[in-house]
C-alpha atoms as a printed R data frame, in Angstrom:
    type eleno elety resid chain resno       x       y      z
1   ATOM     1    CA   MET     A     1 -10.431 -41.155 26.983
2   ATOM     2    CA   PRO     A     2  -8.451 -43.732 24.932
3   ATOM     3    CA   SER     A     3  -8.174 -43.073 21.234
4   ATOM     4    CA   ALA     A     4 -10.131 -45.063 18.685
5   ATOM     5    CA   THR     A     5  -6.919 -46.964 17.926
6   ATOM     6    CA   SER     A     6  -6.573 -48.478 21.405
7   ATOM     7    CA   ASN     A     7  -5.043 -51.909 20.930
8   ATOM     8    CA   VAL     A     8  -7.873 -54.251 21.932
9   ATOM     9    CA   SER     A     9  -8.216 -57.888 20.906
10  ATOM    10    CA   PHE     A    10 -11.671 -59.433 20.474
11  ATOM    11    CA   THR     A    11 -11.825 -63.156 21.220
12  ATOM    12    CA   ILE     A    12 -14.560 -65.736 21.560
13  ATOM    13    CA   ASN     A    13 -14.515 -69.482 22.100
14  ATOM    14    CA   VAL     A    14 -16.594 -71.662 19.795
15  ATOM    15    CA   CYS     A    15 -17.573 -75.338 19.818
16  ATOM    16    CA   ASN     A    16 -19.828 -77.502 17.634
17  ATOM    17    CA   SER     A    17 -22.900 -77.056 19.831
18  ATOM    18    CA   ASP     A    18 -22.849 -73.323 18.979
19  ATOM    19    CA   ALA     A    19 -23.913 -73.978 15.375
20  ATOM    20    CA   PRO     A    20 -27.647 -73.122 15.812
21  ATOM    21    CA   PHE     A    21 -26.963 -69.552 16.993
22  ATOM    22    CA   LEU     A    22 -23.320 -68.678 16.299
23  ATOM    23    CA   GLU     A    23 -23.614 -66.770 13.030
24  ATOM    24    CA   ALA     A    24 -26.538 -64.580 14.059
25  ATOM    25    CA   THR     A    25 -24.957 -63.830 17.428
26  ATOM    26    CA   LEU     A    26 -21.559 -62.858 16.047
27  ATOM    27    CA   ARG     A    27 -23.072 -60.667 13.343
28  ATOM    28    CA   HIS     A    28 -24.944 -58.907 16.160
29  ATOM    29    CA   MET     A    29 -22.126 -58.776 18.694
30  ATOM    30    CA   LEU     A    30 -19.434 -56.806 16.926
31  ATOM    31    CA   PRO     A    31 -21.671 -53.908 15.761
32  ATOM    32    CA   ALA     A    32 -23.247 -53.825 19.232
33  ATOM    33    CA   LEU     A    33 -19.835 -53.470 20.857
34  ATOM    34    CA   ASN     A    34 -18.974 -50.706 18.377
35  ATOM    35    CA   HIS     A    35 -15.220 -50.737 18.944
36  ATOM    36    CA   PRO     A    36 -12.381 -50.810 16.351
37  ATOM    37    CA   PHE     A    37 -10.702 -53.978 17.591
38  ATOM    38    CA   SER     A    38  -7.118 -54.511 16.491
39  ATOM    39    CA   GLU     A    39  -7.943 -58.181 15.863
40  ATOM    40    CA   ARG     A    40 -11.123 -60.261 15.934
41  ATOM    41    CA   LEU     A    41 -10.312 -63.852 16.816
42  ATOM    42    CA   VAL     A    42 -12.228 -67.092 17.167
43  ATOM    43    CA   ALA     A    43 -10.783 -70.032 19.090
44  ATOM    44    CA   TYR     A    44 -12.570 -73.123 17.771
45  ATOM    45    CA   ASP     A    45 -12.644 -76.420 19.677
46  ATOM    46    CA   PRO     A    46 -13.885 -79.171 17.334
47  ATOM    47    CA   GLY     A    47 -13.958 -81.803 20.072
48  ATOM    48    CA   SER     A    48 -17.026 -83.306 21.728
49  ATOM    49    CA   GLN     A    49 -18.638 -81.608 24.711
50  ATOM    50    CA   GLU     A    50 -18.588 -83.109 28.196
51  ATOM    51    CA   GLY     A    51 -20.626 -82.895 31.382
52  ATOM    52    CA   LYS     A    52 -23.630 -80.568 31.306
53  ATOM    53    CA   TYR     A    53 -22.559 -79.239 27.894
54  ATOM    54    CA   ALA     A    54 -23.174 -82.633 26.287
55  ATOM    55    CA   GLU     A    55 -26.917 -82.058 26.876
56  ATOM    56    CA   ARG     A    56 -27.071 -79.110 24.482
57  ATOM    57    CA   ILE     A    57 -28.329 -79.279 20.905
58  ATOM    58    CA   GLN     A    58 -25.259 -80.485 19.056
59  ATOM    59    CA   GLY     A    59 -24.038 -79.126 15.747
60  ATOM    60    CA   SER     A    60 -21.352 -80.505 13.481
61  ATOM    61    CA   ARG     A    61 -17.831 -79.530 12.537
62  ATOM    62    CA   ASN     A    62 -18.919 -79.063  8.921
63  ATOM    63    CA   ALA     A    63 -21.655 -76.636 10.005
64  ATOM    64    CA   ILE     A    64 -19.304 -74.601 12.226
65  ATOM    65    CA   GLU     A    65 -16.579 -74.454  9.593
66  ATOM    66    CA   ALA     A    66 -19.066 -73.212  6.987
67  ATOM    67    CA   ILE     A    67 -20.300 -70.503  9.393
68  ATOM    68    CA   LEU     A    68 -16.781 -69.396 10.262
69  ATOM    69    CA   GLN     A    69 -15.799 -69.260  6.596
70  ATOM    70    CA   ARG     A    70 -18.762 -66.979  5.831
71  ATOM    71    CA   LEU     A    71 -17.776 -64.725  8.721
72  ATOM    72    CA   LEU     A    72 -14.212 -64.589  7.432
73  ATOM    73    CA   ASP     A    73 -15.371 -63.894  3.881
74  ATOM    74    CA   ASP     A    74 -17.620 -61.064  5.093
75  ATOM    75    CA   ASN     A    75 -14.827 -59.558  7.244
76  ATOM    76    CA   VAL     A    76 -16.793 -60.045 10.453
77  ATOM    77    CA   ILE     A    77 -13.791 -61.828 11.991
78  ATOM    78    CA   ASP     A    78 -10.092 -61.846 11.111
79  ATOM    79    CA   ARG     A    79  -8.835 -65.282 12.108
80  ATOM    80    CA   VAL     A    80  -9.896 -68.697 13.367
81  ATOM    81    CA   ASP     A    81  -7.517 -70.674 15.568
82  ATOM    82    CA   VAL     A    82  -8.354 -74.359 15.941
83  ATOM    83    CA   ILE     A    83  -7.522 -75.290 19.520
84  ATOM    84    CA   PRO     A    84  -4.765 -77.926 19.557
85  ATOM    85    CA   TRP     A    85  -5.053 -80.892 21.887
86  ATOM    86    CA   THR     A    86  -1.419 -82.009 21.831
87  ATOM    87    CA   ALA     A    87   0.144 -82.778 25.189
88  ATOM    88    CA   GLU     A    88   2.942 -80.303 24.431
89  ATOM    89    CA   GLU     A    89   0.554 -77.375 23.880
90  ATOM    90    CA   GLN     A    90  -1.613 -78.252 26.878
91  ATOM    91    CA   GLN     A    91   1.452 -78.332 29.110
92  ATOM    92    CA   ARG     A    92   2.733 -75.024 27.727
93  ATOM    93    CA   ILE     A    93  -0.554 -73.232 28.418
94  ATOM    94    CA   LEU     A    94  -0.942 -74.681 31.911
95  ATOM    95    CA   ARG     A    95   2.672 -73.833 32.819
96  ATOM    96    CA   THR     A    96   2.273 -70.298 31.458
97  ATOM    97    CA   TYR     A    97  -0.942 -69.484 33.318
98  ATOM    98    CA   PHE     A    98  -0.904 -71.742 36.379
99  ATOM    99    CA   GLY     A    99   2.809 -72.425 36.706
100 ATOM   100    CA   CYS     A   100   1.933 -76.128 36.899
101 ATOM   101    CA   GLU     A   101   0.910 -78.868 34.468
102 ATOM   102    CA   LYS     A   102  -1.243 -80.723 37.011
103 ATOM   103    CA   ILE     A   103  -4.365 -78.654 36.332
104 ATOM   104    CA   ASP     A   104  -7.542 -80.120 34.866
105 ATOM   105    CA   LEU     A   105  -8.175 -79.059 31.270
106 ATOM   106    CA   LYS     A   106 -11.880 -78.663 32.067
107 ATOM   107    CA   ASP     A   107 -13.643 -78.023 35.349
108 ATOM   108    CA   PHE     A   108 -15.872 -80.465 37.252
109 ATOM   109    CA   SER     A   109 -18.880 -79.646 35.028
110 ATOM   110    CA   GLY     A   110 -17.057 -79.900 31.698
111 ATOM   111    CA   ALA     A   111 -16.586 -76.132 31.267
112 ATOM   112    CA   PRO     A   112 -13.403 -74.993 29.498
113 ATOM   113    CA   ILE     A   113 -10.201 -74.047 31.291
114 ATOM   114    CA   TYR     A   114  -7.456 -74.833 28.793
115 ATOM   115    CA   GLN     A   115  -9.571 -73.614 25.839
116 ATOM   116    CA   TYR     A   116 -10.230 -70.185 27.417
117 ATOM   117    CA   LEU     A   117  -6.587 -69.708 28.311
118 ATOM   118    CA   TYR     A   118  -5.459 -70.784 24.855
119 ATOM   119    CA   ALA     A   119  -7.761 -68.153 23.338
120 ATOM   120    CA   LEU     A   120  -6.333 -65.420 25.598
121 ATOM   121    CA   ASP     A   121  -2.819 -66.590 24.810
122 ATOM   122    CA   ARG     A   122  -3.446 -65.902 21.111
123 ATOM   123    CA   CYS     A   123  -4.406 -62.267 21.757
124 ATOM   124    CA   GLN     A   124  -1.827 -59.615 20.914
125 ATOM   125    CA   GLY     A   125  -3.678 -56.573 22.251
126 ATOM   126    CA   ASP     A   126  -2.874 -54.518 25.330
127 ATOM   127    CA   TYR     A   127  -6.464 -55.286 26.315
128 ATOM   128    CA   ALA     A   128  -8.574 -58.329 25.527
129 ATOM   129    CA   PHE     A   129 -12.316 -58.452 25.267
130 ATOM   130    CA   HIS     A   130 -13.586 -61.997 25.681
131 ATOM   131    CA   ALA     A   131 -17.172 -63.177 25.330
132 ATOM   132    CA   ASP     A   132 -18.927 -66.498 25.167
133 ATOM   133    CA   SER     A   133 -20.368 -67.065 21.711
134 ATOM   134    CA   ASP     A   134 -23.980 -66.668 22.875
135 ATOM   135    CA   MET     A   135 -23.798 -63.282 24.624
136 ATOM   136    CA   LEU     A   136 -26.123 -60.468 23.490
137 ATOM   137    CA   PHE     A   137 -25.253 -56.785 24.004
138 ATOM   138    CA   HIS     A   138 -27.367 -53.645 24.160
139 ATOM   139    CA   ARG     A   139 -25.912 -50.275 23.180
140 ATOM   140    CA   ALA     A   140 -27.768 -46.967 23.321
141 ATOM   141    CA   GLY     A   141 -26.366 -44.185 21.162
142 ATOM   142    CA   VAL     A   142 -23.117 -44.152 19.247
143 ATOM   143    CA   GLY     A   143 -20.593 -44.694 22.040
144 ATOM   144    CA   SER     A   144 -18.724 -47.776 23.195
145 ATOM   145    CA   TRP     A   145 -18.421 -48.905 26.796
146 ATOM   146    CA   ILE     A   146 -15.084 -50.518 25.898
147 ATOM   147    CA   ALA     A   147 -13.381 -47.136 25.476
148 ATOM   148    CA   GLU     A   148 -14.803 -46.076 28.846
149 ATOM   149    CA   GLY     A   149 -13.650 -49.323 30.451
150 ATOM   150    CA   ILE     A   150 -10.107 -48.793 29.189
151 ATOM   151    CA   ALA     A   151 -10.097 -45.241 30.512
152 ATOM   152    CA   LEU     A   152 -11.150 -46.513 33.935
153 ATOM   153    CA   MET     A   153  -8.463 -49.223 34.022
154 ATOM   154    CA   ARG     A   154  -5.840 -46.648 33.080
155 ATOM   155    CA   GLN     A   155  -7.072 -44.296 35.774
156 ATOM   156    CA   GLU     A   156  -7.416 -46.914 38.531
157 ATOM   157    CA   PRO     A   157  -4.313 -49.146 38.889
158 ATOM   158    CA   HIS     A   158  -6.218 -51.747 40.931
159 ATOM   159    CA   VAL     A   159  -8.968 -52.299 38.312
160 ATOM   160    CA   ILE     A   160  -8.085 -55.245 36.061
161 ATOM   161    CA   VAL     A   161 -11.475 -56.052 34.494
162 ATOM   162    CA   THR     A   162 -14.413 -53.897 33.395
163 ATOM   163    CA   CYS     A   163 -17.829 -54.964 32.083
164 ATOM   164    CA   PRO     A   164 -21.171 -53.462 31.073
165 ATOM   165    CA   ARG     A   165 -24.207 -53.775 33.308
166 ATOM   166    CA   ALA     A   166 -25.468 -57.347 33.740
167 ATOM   167    CA   GLY     A   167 -28.987 -57.331 32.314
168 ATOM   168    CA   PRO     A   168 -31.720 -54.718 31.921
169 ATOM   169    CA   PRO     A   169 -34.085 -53.760 34.777
170 ATOM   170    CA   GLN     A   170 -36.303 -56.454 36.249
171 ATOM   171    CA   ALA     A   171 -39.117 -56.407 38.817
172 ATOM   172    CA   ARG     A   172 -37.459 -57.016 42.188
173 ATOM   173    CA   ASN     A   173 -40.390 -57.177 44.599
174 ATOM   174    CA   TRP     A   174 -44.172 -57.550 44.788
175 ATOM   175    CA   LEU     A   175 -44.816 -53.821 44.274
176 ATOM   176    CA   GLU     A   176 -42.759 -53.637 41.097
177 ATOM   177    CA   LYS     A   177 -44.370 -56.832 39.842
178 ATOM   178    CA   LEU     A   178 -47.834 -55.420 40.611
179 ATOM   179    CA   THR     A   179 -47.292 -52.009 38.998
180 ATOM   180    CA   GLY     A   180 -44.914 -53.047 36.241
181 ATOM   181    CA   HIS     A   181 -42.679 -50.080 37.083
182 ATOM   182    CA   SER     A   182 -39.233 -49.841 38.605
183 ATOM   183    CA   PHE     A   183 -38.695 -47.797 41.761
184 ATOM   184    CA   GLU     A   184 -34.944 -48.220 41.595
185 ATOM   185    CA   THR     A   185 -33.138 -44.924 42.113
186 ATOM   186    CA   ALA     A   186 -30.471 -43.841 39.679
187 ATOM   187    CA   PRO     A   187 -26.997 -44.911 40.852
188 ATOM   188    CA   LYS     A   188 -24.757 -42.177 42.177
189 ATOM   189    CA   GLU     A   189 -21.676 -43.682 40.576
190 ATOM   190    CA   LYS     A   190 -21.284 -44.741 36.942
191 ATOM   191    CA   TRP     A   191 -19.108 -47.708 37.922
192 ATOM   192    CA   ARG     A   192 -19.313 -50.090 40.862
193 ATOM   193    CA   ARG     A   193 -17.094 -52.846 42.166
194 ATOM   194    CA   VAL     A   194 -18.295 -56.451 41.822
195 ATOM   195    CA   ASP     A   195 -16.989 -59.459 43.701
196 ATOM   196    CA   PHE     A   196 -16.910 -62.088 40.952
197 ATOM   197    CA   THR     A   197 -15.258 -62.256 37.524
198 ATOM   198    CA   SER     A   198 -17.301 -64.348 35.114
199 ATOM   199    CA   THR     A   199 -15.804 -65.897 31.994
200 ATOM   200    CA   ARG     A   200 -19.024 -65.128 30.095
201 ATOM   201    CA   TYR     A   201 -17.621 -61.735 29.114
202 ATOM   202    CA   PHE     A   202 -14.936 -59.326 30.278
203 ATOM   203    CA   LEU     A   203 -12.578 -56.582 29.169
204 ATOM   204    CA   MET     A   204  -9.173 -57.261 30.707
205 ATOM   205    CA   ASP     A   205  -5.962 -55.271 31.060
206 ATOM   206    CA   MET     A   206  -3.466 -57.844 29.805
207 ATOM   207    CA   ALA     A   207  -0.408 -56.299 31.463
208 ATOM   208    CA   LYS     A   208  -2.128 -56.460 34.852
209 ATOM   209    CA   PHE     A   209  -3.311 -59.993 34.085
210 ATOM   210    CA   LYS     A   210   0.234 -61.149 33.321
211 ATOM   211    CA   ALA     A   211   1.383 -59.519 36.568
212 ATOM   212    CA   CYS     A   212  -1.080 -61.813 38.392
213 ATOM   213    CA   LEU     A   213   0.404 -65.023 37.056
214 ATOM   214    CA   PRO     A   214   0.558 -67.774 38.037
215 ATOM   215    CA   LEU     A   215  -3.185 -68.126 38.615
216 ATOM   216    CA   LEU     A   216  -4.261 -69.569 41.954
217 ATOM   217    CA   GLN     A   217  -6.923 -72.208 42.485
218 ATOM   218    CA   ALA     A   218  -9.000 -72.031 45.649
219 ATOM   219    CA   LYS     A   219 -10.131 -75.630 45.027
220 ATOM   220    CA   PRO     A   220  -8.926 -78.293 42.568
221 ATOM   221    CA   GLY     A   221 -11.201 -78.733 39.558
222 ATOM   222    CA   GLU     A   222 -12.921 -75.376 40.041
223 ATOM   223    CA   PRO     A   223 -14.156 -73.276 37.089
224 ATOM   224    CA   LEU     A   224 -11.631 -70.898 35.574
225 ATOM   225    CA   GLU     A   225 -13.780 -67.927 36.636
226 ATOM   226    CA   ASN     A   226 -13.377 -68.997 40.271
227 ATOM   227    CA   SER     A   227  -9.601 -69.096 39.821
228 ATOM   228    CA   LEU     A   228  -9.607 -65.654 38.205
229 ATOM   229    CA   THR     A   229 -11.745 -64.216 41.001
230 ATOM   230    CA   HIS     A   230  -9.584 -65.811 43.706
231 ATOM   231    CA   THR     A   231  -6.327 -64.707 42.072
232 ATOM   232    CA   PHE     A   232  -7.447 -61.116 41.532
233 ATOM   233    CA   ARG     A   233  -8.605 -60.888 45.138
234 ATOM   234    CA   GLN     A   234  -5.309 -62.269 46.428
235 ATOM   235    CA   LYS     A   235  -3.273 -59.924 44.224
236 ATOM   236    CA   GLY     A   236  -5.264 -56.802 45.099
237 ATOM   237    CA   TYR     A   237  -7.117 -56.349 41.802
238 ATOM   238    CA   GLU     A   238 -10.809 -55.633 41.240
239 ATOM   239    CA   GLN     A   239 -13.545 -55.806 38.611
240 ATOM   240    CA   TRP     A   240 -15.845 -52.825 38.089
241 ATOM   241    CA   ASN     A   241 -19.121 -52.867 36.134
242 ATOM   242    CA   LEU     A   242 -21.118 -50.076 34.558
243 ATOM   243    CA   THR     A   243 -24.304 -49.188 36.424
244 ATOM   244    CA   THR     A   244 -26.030 -47.209 33.664
245 ATOM   245    CA   LEU     A   245 -28.517 -48.550 31.119
246 ATOM   246    CA   ASP     A   246 -26.598 -47.231 28.100
247 ATOM   247    CA   HIS     A   247 -24.880 -50.596 27.853
248 ATOM   248    CA   TRP     A   248 -26.025 -53.955 29.190
249 ATOM   249    CA   THR     A   249 -25.709 -57.596 28.304
250 ATOM   250    CA   ILE     A   250 -27.867 -60.672 28.671
251 ATOM   251    CA   HIS     A   251 -27.190 -64.406 28.453
252 ATOM   252    CA   PRO     A   252 -29.529 -67.142 27.171
253 ATOM   253    CA   TRP     A   253 -30.294 -69.577 29.972
254 ATOM   254    CA   ARG     A   254 -30.792 -72.410 27.481
255 ATOM   255    CA   HIS     A   255 -30.107 -72.818 23.774
256 ATOM   256    CA   ASP     A   256 -33.448 -74.550 23.446
257 ATOM   257    CA   GLU     A   257 -35.750 -74.785 20.420
258 ATOM   258    CA   ASN     A   258 -37.620 -71.623 21.452
259 ATOM   259    CA   TYR     A   259 -34.402 -69.645 21.654
260 ATOM   260    CA   VAL     A   260 -33.205 -70.781 18.242
261 ATOM   261    CA   ARG     A   261 -36.635 -70.270 16.643
262 ATOM   262    CA   TYR     A   262 -36.986 -66.693 17.871
263 ATOM   263    CA   LEU     A   263 -33.309 -65.762 17.865
264 ATOM   264    CA   ASP     A   264 -33.571 -62.978 15.272
265 ATOM   265    CA   ASP     A   265 -36.438 -61.376 17.208
266 ATOM   266    CA   LEU     A   266 -34.639 -61.742 20.538
267 ATOM   267    CA   ILE     A   267 -31.528 -60.106 19.104
268 ATOM   268    CA   TRP     A   268 -33.709 -57.279 17.769
269 ATOM   269    CA   ALA     A   269 -35.241 -56.850 21.240
270 ATOM   270    CA   VAL     A   270 -31.842 -56.580 22.936
271 ATOM   271    CA   GLU     A   271 -30.543 -54.130 20.352
272 ATOM   272    CA   LYS     A   272 -33.652 -51.953 20.710
273 ATOM   273    CA   GLY     A   273 -33.751 -52.160 24.513
274 ATOM   274    CA   VAL     A   274 -37.027 -54.096 24.521
275 ATOM   275    CA   TYR     A   275 -37.494 -56.614 27.338
276 ATOM   276    CA   PRO     A   276 -40.129 -57.924 29.756
277 ATOM   277    CA   PHE     A   277 -39.819 -56.078 33.055
278 ATOM   278    CA   ARG     A   278 -41.678 -58.925 34.782
279 ATOM   279    CA   ARG     A   279 -39.655 -61.999 33.894
280 ATOM   280    CA   THR     A   280 -38.313 -65.238 35.345
281 ATOM   281    CA   GLY     A   281 -34.794 -65.890 36.569
282 ATOM   282    CA   HIS     A   282 -31.838 -63.635 37.233
283 ATOM   283    CA   ARG     A   283 -31.709 -60.181 35.678
284 ATOM   284    CA   TRP     A   284 -28.801 -61.203 33.451
285 ATOM   285    CA   ASP     A   285 -30.396 -64.409 32.105
286 ATOM   286    CA   MET     A   286 -32.831 -64.687 29.200
287 ATOM   287    CA   ARG     A   287 -35.238 -67.549 29.971
288 ATOM   288    CA   THR     A   288 -36.876 -69.028 26.874
289 ATOM   289    CA   GLU     A   289 -37.538 -72.640 27.822
290 ATOM   290    CA   GLY     A   290 -41.113 -73.864 28.045
291 ATOM   291    CA   GLU     A   291 -43.664 -71.266 29.156
292 ATOM   292    CA   HIS     A   292 -40.987 -68.681 29.876
293 ATOM   293    CA   ILE     A   293 -40.700 -67.765 26.194
294 ATOM   294    CA   LYS     A   294 -44.140 -66.132 26.528
295 ATOM   295    CA   GLU     A   295 -42.642 -63.350 28.652
296 ATOM   296    CA   TRP     A   296 -40.461 -62.320 25.719
297 ATOM   297    CA   LEU     A   297 -43.042 -63.034 23.016
298 ATOM   298    CA   THR     A   298 -45.553 -60.741 24.702
299 ATOM   299    CA   VAL     A   299 -43.309 -57.691 24.457
300 ATOM   300    CA   LEU     A   300 -42.051 -58.664 21.015
301 ATOM   301    CA   ARG     A   301 -45.572 -58.879 19.635
302 ATOM   302    CA   LYS     A   302 -46.413 -55.469 21.070
303 ATOM   303    CA   HIS     A   303 -43.689 -54.204 18.741
304 ATOM   304    CA   GLY     A   304 -44.869 -56.177 15.739
305 ATOM   305    CA   ARG     A   305 -42.288 -58.960 16.081
306 ATOM   306    CA   ALA     A   306 -42.446 -62.777 16.466
307 ATOM   307    CA   GLY     A   307 -45.761 -63.202 14.623
308 ATOM   308    CA   PRO     A   308 -49.283 -63.451 16.081
309 ATOM   309    CA   GLY     A   309 -49.965 -64.964 19.515
């Protein structure tokens, strides 16, 4: 098992639309991960959002800068890097990671490519843990899955990325929905291989990552996560995820008014391992828009949270 001083960078990407939830999420995230990171970095993009991201509730640069300053003052994070948009820096990052400057800075939907790679480029650790700024993490007990993930990557030369389980249990069929109980058998193996590397969150072996460069695109304009997945597959590397319920993560489907209103209660639920077994959407997504918030409010109110129905 790696020592507590394993050299691991923590990095997240932040933009102005994160203002409604950023502070609460970051103050949750680092204790939930429970690892002594060698550095805790924020890569901040003050520019306007494009594509589907322009539809989100927008914050302001002043709001984000005030939040980040409080996090710095309280020693939640160590440094904020404002992402530069000079042609020289863009070209340097694209040459470093793709070996070519003719790569779109964002994918077809407006999702970051250059910004994510810039954030990774600023990391000094032997391993880098990256998460989107809205991810929520559950941890049972006093351990950290990050130490276990590092141990696995050291043991298995072909494993380049490790992650916790994606989401808590969810009713999968009519019988589980009817009874409200899971009939899923306990996995035989603690880790399992997955076929896709998401940029929502990952723990990456940086030496193996650098050995993969330049990154390969299967299609022009594709999301960075597609390029990572394609490159790892071509270079013989794999991602493995935890199968146990000691550690899992969940992602808000929308940053809607319901999500922001009940954010403190939803964070409490994830930290305590409280969730609706019968719920809408994928296991790894938290649906709060419209009537879907009721699924979460029902279980919250059973635990004395979120006020009366």
